[in-house]
C-alpha positions in Angstrom: 8.3 16.3 -9.9 7.0 19.4 -11.2 4.8 19.0 -14.2 6.1 20.9 -17.4 6.2 21.2 -21.4 8.9 18.3 -21.3 6.8 15.7 -19.2 3.4 16.3 -20.8 4.9 15.7 -24.2 7.1 13.0 -23.2 3.6 11.3 -21.7 1.7 12.0 -25.0 4.8 10.2 -27.0 5.0 7.3 -24.7 0.9 6.6 -25.5 0.9 7.6 -29.3 4.1 4.8 -29.4 2.1 2.1 -27.2 -1.0 2.7 -29.0 0.0 3.2 -32.3 -2.0 6.3 -32.9 0.4 9.2 -34.1 -2.5 12.0 -33.8 -3.4 11.1 -30.2 -3.8 14.4 -28.3 -5.0 15.7 -24.5 -8.2 17.0 -23.9 -6.6 18.0 -20.4 -2.8 18.1 -19.9 -1.5 16.3 -16.7 -2.2 18.0 -13.4 -0.6 16.7 -10.1 -2.5 14.4 -7.9 -2.5 14.2 -4.1 -1.5 11.8 -2.1 0.9 9.1 -1.1 4.8 9.5 -0.2 6.2 7.1 -2.9 5.3 7.3 -6.1 3.8 10.5 -8.2 0.6 10.5 -9.9 -1.0 13.0 -12.6 -4.4 13.2 -13.9 -4.9 13.6 -17.9 -7.6 13.3 -20.7 -7.3 12.5 -24.0 -9.2 14.0 -27.0 -9.6 10.9 -29.0 -9.0 8.0 -26.8 -8.2 4.7 -28.7 -10.5 2.0 -28.9 -11.4 0.5 -25.4 -9.7 3.1 -23.4 -11.1 5.8 -21.3 -10.6 9.5 -22.2 -9.9 10.2 -18.2 -6.5 8.3 -17.1 -4.2 8.7 -14.1 0.2 8.1 -14.7 2.0 7.0 -12.2 5.5 7.6 -12.0 8.0 5.4 -9.9 11.3 5.8 -8.5 12.4 1.9 -8.1 11.9 0.5 -11.3 12.0 -3.6 -9.5 9.2 -2.6 -7.4 7.5 -0.5 -10.1 7.6 -4.3 -12.3 5.9 -6.1 -9.1 3.2 -3.3 -9.0 2.5 -3.6 -12.4 2.4 -7.1 -12.6 0.1 -7.4 -9.7 -2.6 -4.8 -10.3 -2.5 -6.0 -14.6 -3.4 -9.6 -13.1 -5.8 -8.4 -10.6 -7.8 -6.3 -12.6 -7.7 -8.4 -15.4 -9.7 -11.3 -13.3 -11.9 -8.7 -12.2 -10.9 -7.3 -9.2 -11.9 -3.5 -8.4 -8.6 -1.7 -8.9 -7.5 0.8 -12.1 -7.1 -1.6 -15.3 -3.4 -0.8 -16.8 -3.4 0.7 -19.7 0.5 1.2 -20.7 3.4 0.7 -18.6 7.6 1.2 -19.0 11.1 1.1 -17.2 13.0 3.9 -17.0 13.9 3.8 -20.0 11.0 3.8 -21.7 10.5 7.5 -22.4 9.7 9.2 -18.9 12.8 8.5 -17.1 11.1 6.8 -14.8 9.5 3.6 -14.1 5.7 4.5 -15.0 2.6 2.7 -15.7 -0.7 4.1 -16.8 -4.0 3.6 -15.3 -7.9 4.5 -15.3 -9.0 6.8 -13.6 -11.1 5.5 -10.8 -14.2 7.0 -9.6 -15.0 7.8 -6.1 -13.9 9.6 -3.0 -11.5 8.5 -0.3 -13.2 5.9 2.5 -12.5 8.3 4.9 -13.9 10.9 4.2 -15.8 11.8 6.8 -12.6 12.9 9.5 -12.1 16.4 7.6 -11.4 18.3 10.7 -13.2 17.9 13.7 -15.5 14.5 12.8 -18.7 14.8 14.8 -20.8 11.7 16.3 -22.3 10.8 13.9 -19.7 10.7 11.3 -17.7 8.3 13.5 -20.6 5.7 14.1 -20.6 6.1 10.4 -17.0 5.3 10.1 -17.2 2.4 12.9 -20.0 0.8 10.8 -18.5 0.9 7.3 -15.1 1.1 7.3 -14.2 -2.3 8.7 -16.9 -3.8 6.0 -15.1 -2.3 3.3 -11.2 -3.0 3.8 -12.6 -6.7 5.0 -14.7 -6.8 2.0 -12.4 -5.7 -0.2 -9.4 -8.4 1.3 -12.0 -11.3 0.6 -12.3 -10.8 -2.6 -8.4 -10.4 -3.4 -7.6 -13.6 -1.2 -10.2 -15.6 -3.2 -8.2 -14.9 -6.2 -6.0 -17.7 -7.6 -2.4 -17.1 -6.4 -0.9 -18.6 -9.5 -2.2 -15.5 -11.2 1.1 -13.9 -10.8 3.2 -16.1 -9.0 5.4 -16.9 -12.3 5.7 -13.5 -13.4 7.1 -12.2 -9.5 9.4 -15.5 -9.2 11.3 -13.8 -12.0 11.9 -10.0 -10.4 14.5 -9.3 -8.8 16.0 -6.5 -6.3 12.7 -6.5 -3.9 11.0 -8.8 -1.6 7.9 -11.0 -3.3 7.1 -13.1 -0.5 7.6 -12.0 3.8 10.7 -14.3 3.7 12.7 -12.1 1.5 11.2 -9.3 3.1 12.4 -10.5 6.5 15.6 -10.9 5.0 16.1 -8.0 3.6 14.9 -6.1 6.2 17.3 -8.2 8.1 20.2 -6.5 6.2 19.2 -3.4 5.8 18.8 -2.3 9.6 22.6 -3.6 10.0 23.6 -1.1 6.8 21.7 1.5 9.0 23.1 1.3 12.0 20.1 -1.0 14.0 21.6 -3.7 15.6 18.0 -3.4 18.0 16.3 -3.9 14.9 18.6 -6.8 13.7 18.0 -8.5 16.6 14.1 -8.2 16.6 14.2 -9.3 12.8 16.1 -12.2 13.6 13.5 -12.5 16.2 11.2 -13.0 14.0 12.8 -15.1 11.8 13.5 -18.0 14.8 9.9 -17.9 15.6 8.0 -18.5 12.4 4.2 -18.7 12.4 2.7 -22.3 10.9 3.0 -22.3 7.2 0.0 -21.0 5.7 -1.7 -21.5 1.9 -0.3 -18.3 -0.4 -2.6 -15.8 -1.3 -2.3 -12.6 -3.4 -1.5 -10.0 -0.4 -2.2 -6.3 -0.9 0.3 -5.4 1.9 -0.7 -1.7 2.2 -4.6 -1.9 2.5 -5.5 0.8 4.9 -8.5 3.4 3.9 -6.4 6.2 2.4 -5.8 3.2 -0.4 -9.6 3.1 -0.7 -11.9 4.9 -2.9 -15.8 4.5 -2.5 -18.2 5.3 -4.6 -21.5 4.4 -4.0 -21.6 0.6 -3.3 -18.1 0.2 -5.8 -14.5 0.5 -3.5 -11.6 0.4 -5.9 -8.6 -0.7 -4.2 -5.4 1.5 -5.1 -1.1 1.3 -4.7 -0.2 -2.4 -5.0 3.8 -1.4 -4.4 4.0 -3.6 -1.3 2.0 -6.7 -2.5 3.8 -10.1 -1.8 2.4 -13.4 -1.9 1.9 -14.9 1.9 -0.1 -16.0 4.3 -3.3 -14.0 4.1 -2.4 -13.4 7.8 -0.1 -11.1 6.4 -2.4 -8.8 5.2 -5.0 -9.0 7.9 -2.1 -8.4 10.7 -1.3 -5.0 8.2 -4.6 -3.8 8.3 -5.7 -4.4 11.9 -2.4 -2.9 12.6 -2.7 0.3 11.1 -6.3 0.6 12.5 -5.8 -0.1 15.8 -2.4 2.1 15.6 -3.8 4.8 13.2 -0.8 7.1 11.9 -2.9 10.5 12.9 -1.5 13.9 14.2 -3.9 14.7 17.5 -3.3 16.7 20.6 -2.0 14.9 23.2 -5.5 14.4 25.3 -7.1 12.8 22.3 -5.0 10.2 22.0 -6.2 8.0 24.3 -9.5 8.4 22.1 -8.1 7.5 19.2 -6.4 4.6 20.6 -9.6 3.5 21.2 -11.8 4.1 18.5 -8.7 2.5 16.5 -9.3 -0.8 18.6 -12.7 -0.8 17.8 -12.6 -0.6 13.9 -9.5 -3.2 14.3 -11.4 -5.6 15.8 -14.5 -5.2 13.7 -12.5 -5.6 10.5 -10.7 -8.5 11.8 -14.4 -10.2 12.8 -16.1 -9.3 9.6 -13.4 -11.2 7.4 -13.3 -14.3 9.5 -17.3 -14.1 9.1 -17.5 -13.7 5.0 -14.1 -15.4 4.4 -15.0 -18.1 7.2 -11.5 -18.9 8.0 -9.8 -17.8 11.3 -6.9 -16.3 11.3 -4.9 -17.4 14.8 -4.0 -14.8 17.7 -0.4 -15.8 17.6 -0.5 -15.6 13.7 -1.8 -12.2 13.5 0.6 -10.8 16.2 3.9 -12.5 14.6 2.9 -10.4 10.9 1.9 -7.1 12.6 5.6 -7.4 13.9 6.6 -7.8 10.6 5.1 -4.4 9.8 6.6 -2.8 12.4 10.2 -4.0 11.8 9.3 -2.4 8.0 8.0 0.8 9.0 10.7 1.0 11.8 13.8 0.2 9.2 12.1 2.6 6.6 12.2 5.4 8.9 15.9 3.9 9.8 16.7 4.7 6.2 16.0 8.7 6.4 17.3 8.8 9.4 20.7 7.3 8.1 20.5 9.1 4.5 19.7 12.8 6.9 16.6 13.0 5.2 14.3 12.1 8.1 13.1 15.6 8.7 11.5 15.8 4.8 9.3 13.3 5.9 7.8 14.6 8.5 4.1 13.8 8.5 4.8 10.1 7.1 2.2 7.4 8.9 6.0 5.8 9.9 7.1 8.5 11.9 3.7 9.4 13.6 3.1 6.1 14.4 6.5 4.5 15.3 6.7 5.0 19.3 3.6 2.3 18.9 5.3 -0.1 16.5 8.3 0.1 18.6 6.6 -0.9 21.9 4.9 -2.9 19.6 8.0 -5.2 18.4 9.7 -5.0 21.7 6.4 -6.8 23.3 6.6 -9.0 21.1 10.6 -10.2 20.4 11.2 -9.4 24.1 14.1 -7.3 22.7 14.3 -2.9 23.3 13.7 -1.2 20.2 13.7 2.5 19.7 11.4 4.5 17.2 14.6 6.0 15.3 
């Protein structure tokens, strides 16, 4: 979406209504923020923010109302519980003034946790990343998993049309793989359904916790983007993050790929060890591999949807496409059935 006078006018109108402040005005009008493949982000500031509101805010516009509702429920609840994520100030659906589901939240301070990977990283930057990134991810995840899942359970159970548990996620992915003409992914999904790990207590899972969803500001780390949140075993979050670290979606020359893989495996192992140390909980290797398989299936089904819709070329550079071949190999190894990347 291009920032237009209409969007700026609609947004300030929504905020005036939400805050009962008819004279609310911008200090700086909405400007697009980079990052993200699903939602659109706009930063802006208010000249006279309501009591208790900061001046610097971000509007997040989301194309799917059900996913937006789930995201808003989780982000609102965990922020209220003291978890470091932007506080939600206003939210609504497509009929609430902007034409899309939206939330308005505080703008978080800081910069990307992977700021040292611009261009060709120096050996010193790599050592810093190897030391800091696993700890940042593990610490954020451990703190999230310590929250009571009942903070969100009741409201999430009322959300329809999107998965809020791993079982419902795998069921949805099975149906979508069939719709997209991917029997290989259907077979893999059925294997996962037929070979579940042992039951484990639910925690609030972020579902997409990787370095680009962290903002670091000194010792404070803020977690962003709750669209993939689930109530699930802690192994689901650990599986996602360790998978993304071990198979990083970085486009590099072929000769550099083995080096990236070695570095990624080191990051993943340090992350898992740090998480287990901080939580005093052991994530069993078999359970970890199963949840990594679910994440691989999720990525491959989403990529299959783009092929099915004829829009895959427009998604060039998406992490699921970059890591798709590695995910397909992992899923095939786990399930014993051939799986292709596209």
